[in-house]
N, C-alpha and C positions, 0 to 999 in steps of 0.2 A: 504494500500500500504506500502511495505517495501522498502526503497531506495536501489537500486542495485539488487533487486529481479526480475528475468525474468521468465515469465510463457508463455506457449503456449495455446491459446484458439481457438476454432472453430469460423469461421466467415461466416455469411450468408447474401447475398445481397437481399434486399427487392425489390419487383416489384412496379411499379407505383410510382416512386419517385417524390418528389416535384420538380418544375422547377426552384427553387431558393434556397438560403441557408436555412438550417435547424436551427431553433432557440432553440428548446427544444425537448427532448424525455423522455418518462417515461413509465415504465412497469406498468401493472395493479397491484394494491396492493392487499394484503390479500390472495395471492395464492402462494404455493411453486413453481408451474409451471404456470406462467401467460399465459392467452389466448390472451391478447391484448397488443399492444405497440402503444402509441399515439405519433405523431410528429407534431410540428407546424413549419411554414415556412414563409419566406419573400414573398412567392407567394400568401399570404393571405389565405392559406388553413390550416385546421387541418385534419390529416389523421389517421385513426385507422387501424392498421395492425394485421393480424392473425399471431401470433408468430410461430406456427408450420409450416405453409405453406409459410410464408413470403409474402403473398398476401395482397393487400389492401381490407379491408372489408367495410369501410365507409369513407366518407369525407364530411366536411362542410366548409363554407367559411365565412370570415369577409370581410369588404370592404377595409381594409388596412392590411399591414403585421402583422402577429401574432407573438408576441415577447415571449410568454410563454404559457404553457399548463400544466395541472395536472389532475389527477383523484380525485374526491371527495369520491368515493367508487369503487366497482368493475365494475360498468356499467355506471357511469356518468363522463363526461369529462367537465372540465372548461377551458376556454381560454381567454386571454387578448390581445388586439391589439394596434397598433400604434395610432389609433384614440382615444383610451381610453375606448373602450367598452368591456364588460365582458359577455361571453356567456356560457350557459350550454347545454350539448348534452347527450342524452340517447342512449347508444350503443345497447340496446335490441330492441328498437322500431324505431330508427331513429327519435324520437320525444322527446319533453320535457314533463315530468310528473310533474305537479306543484301542490303542496298541498295548498289548500285554506280552512282553518278551518277544517271542517269534511269531505270534499270530495276532489277528485282529478280532476283537469281540464287538459285535454290533449291539448297541443299547437303544431302546426306543426314545425317539424325540429329543430329549435333552439330557445331558449328564451334568450333575452338580459336581464341580471340581473340589469344592471346599467352602469354607466360610470364614468371615471375620467376626469379631465379637460385636461390632457395630456396623453401620452402613458402609458399603463400598462406594465412595464418593467420586473416584476417578480411576481410570485404568488406561493402560497403554501396552501394546505388544511390541517388543523390541526384537527385530529380526536378527540382529548381530549376536545376541545371546540366546535367541529362540525361546524366549520366556515372556509370559504375561506378567506385568507389574501392576499391582493395585495399591491405591491409597485409601485409607479409611478414617472415619471419625473416631476410631479407637486409637488414633495417634501412631499407627504403624504403616509401613510399606512392606508388602509381601511379594515374593517371587513365586510364580506358578509355572509348571511345565504342562501345557495342554496335551502333550503326547504321552504322559504318564498313565499307568493303569490305575483303576480305582483302588486296587489292593495296595498300591504304592501310596496313594493318598491316605488310606486308612492307617498306614504305618506312621504317617506324619500327623497323627491326631492332635498332638500337643501344639501343633502350629496351624490347626484348622485345615490341614491338607496341603499347605504351602511348603515349598522347598526351603524357604528361609523367611525370617521375620526381622524387621529393622525398625527400632523405635525412633519416633520423631518428637520434636519438642512440644508439639501441639497438634490439634485436629488438622488432618490433611484435607485441603480443599481442591488442589489441582497439582498436576505434575506432567512432565513429558520427558522423553529421552531421545537421544540421537547417538548412534554408535555405542560408546562406553560411557557417555555422560548422562546422568539422570538429574533432573532439576525438580525439586519438591517445594511447593508453596503451602504454608500452614497458617493457622490462626496466629495472631500476634505479629504478622508481617514478616515472619521468618522465611527465608529462601535458602534451601540446602542443596549443595551441589555434591553429588556422589559419583564415584567411579564404580561402575558395575562389576569390575574385576576384583575390587577390594571393598566389600561392603561392611567392614568392621566399624568404620566411622566415616562421616562426611569429609570430603576433600576441603570444603569451605562452607561456612555458614555466614550468610549475609542478612542484612536487614533491607527490606524492599525500599527502593528509592522513592516510591510513591507513598503518600501519607496515609492512605486508607487501605482497607482489606484487599488482599490479592484475590482475584476471581478466576484468572486463567493464565496459563503459561504454555508457550510453544517454542520449541528449539528451532534455530536456523537449519535449513536443509544441509548447509555446508559444515555444520557442527561448530561454528565459531562463537555462537552466543544464543540468546533466547529473548523472546518478547514476553512482557508481563503486562497484564491488564488488571485494572482495579475497579471497585464498585463506584468510584468517583468519576468515571468516564475519562480515564487517562491511560496512556500506553507508555511503557518504558522499554527501550531497546538496550539490552545489556550484553556484555562480552564475558566469555569464560576466562580468558587470559587476565590475570590480576595485575599485570604490569601497567605502570602509569601510561605508557604509550597506547596500549589497547583500551584502557579505561577512558581515554580522551574521546573515543569514538562513540560512547554511549550518549543517549539523548532521550527526551520524553516529550510528549505532546498531548493536547486535549482532543477529545473526540466524543461523538454521540451526545451532543448538546443541542438543544432547540430553544430559541428565544421566542417567547410569547408574552405580549403585553408587558414589556419591560422586565420580564423575568426570564431567567435562564433555567430550563429544566435539564437536569443531568441524569443520564441513564448509565447503568453499569456496563462494563465490557464483559459479556457473558461467554464469548467464544472467539478464538483466533485460529485462522487457517492459512497455510501457505499454498500458493499456486506452484506446483512442481515444475512447470515449464518455464515460468518467468521469474520465480523466486520472489514474487511480490506477496504481500499478505493482506488479509481482510479481517 
């Protein structure tokens, strides 16, 4: 995104919309023209849409509102809910294909990978380490292997089925990762940078450069930094490199503000997305 730049885009309304607020949307990865779009909602559903036709292709449910969803590859969808449960769904078969040692076991509809003690508020699949990373209101970040068998998950019962659990200083609101960098935004305006190869402690803990609560974080596609949005309608562009030269490149700006009758109405930044072709963001 370039401040002040205005562009015109085509808009298409999808059919079979959720009956409550949408919490997350994501296009199918790995394709120049995605076939699927996944959307999670407060109505406890995850819906997979056909991008070309705008029609709903598949839907599955959680027992509580779904706060985030993501693809782990071109056909598998992961979703996390208010109750803390994590599910995996196969778009090809409407079933879960679960690898157990040398054979594949097919389970009906969805497979619950595990759970957190409170809501899964944010999630991301990192292809570099081939793991799903979740952040929760229970002040933890957890690593999950979608390829693991259900028996392996049961063996990790003390971690809710996760491969590893990493404590955070406060409630986790948002996070993103690129290659081996993980950025976590929590309550109290904490921003933690982790190395996914060495998760015993964060590489760096920062305070957000924005005055109000962090709402969303997205990493640069080139891995050099991240974008942070707040509830006050502001964006901060930050660099991973802590050197003074790199830190001179960071900046912030206002957005999502409307003036009406001599009053300025400020809206929170609820989502950030990069265009993979142009490396611009919206």
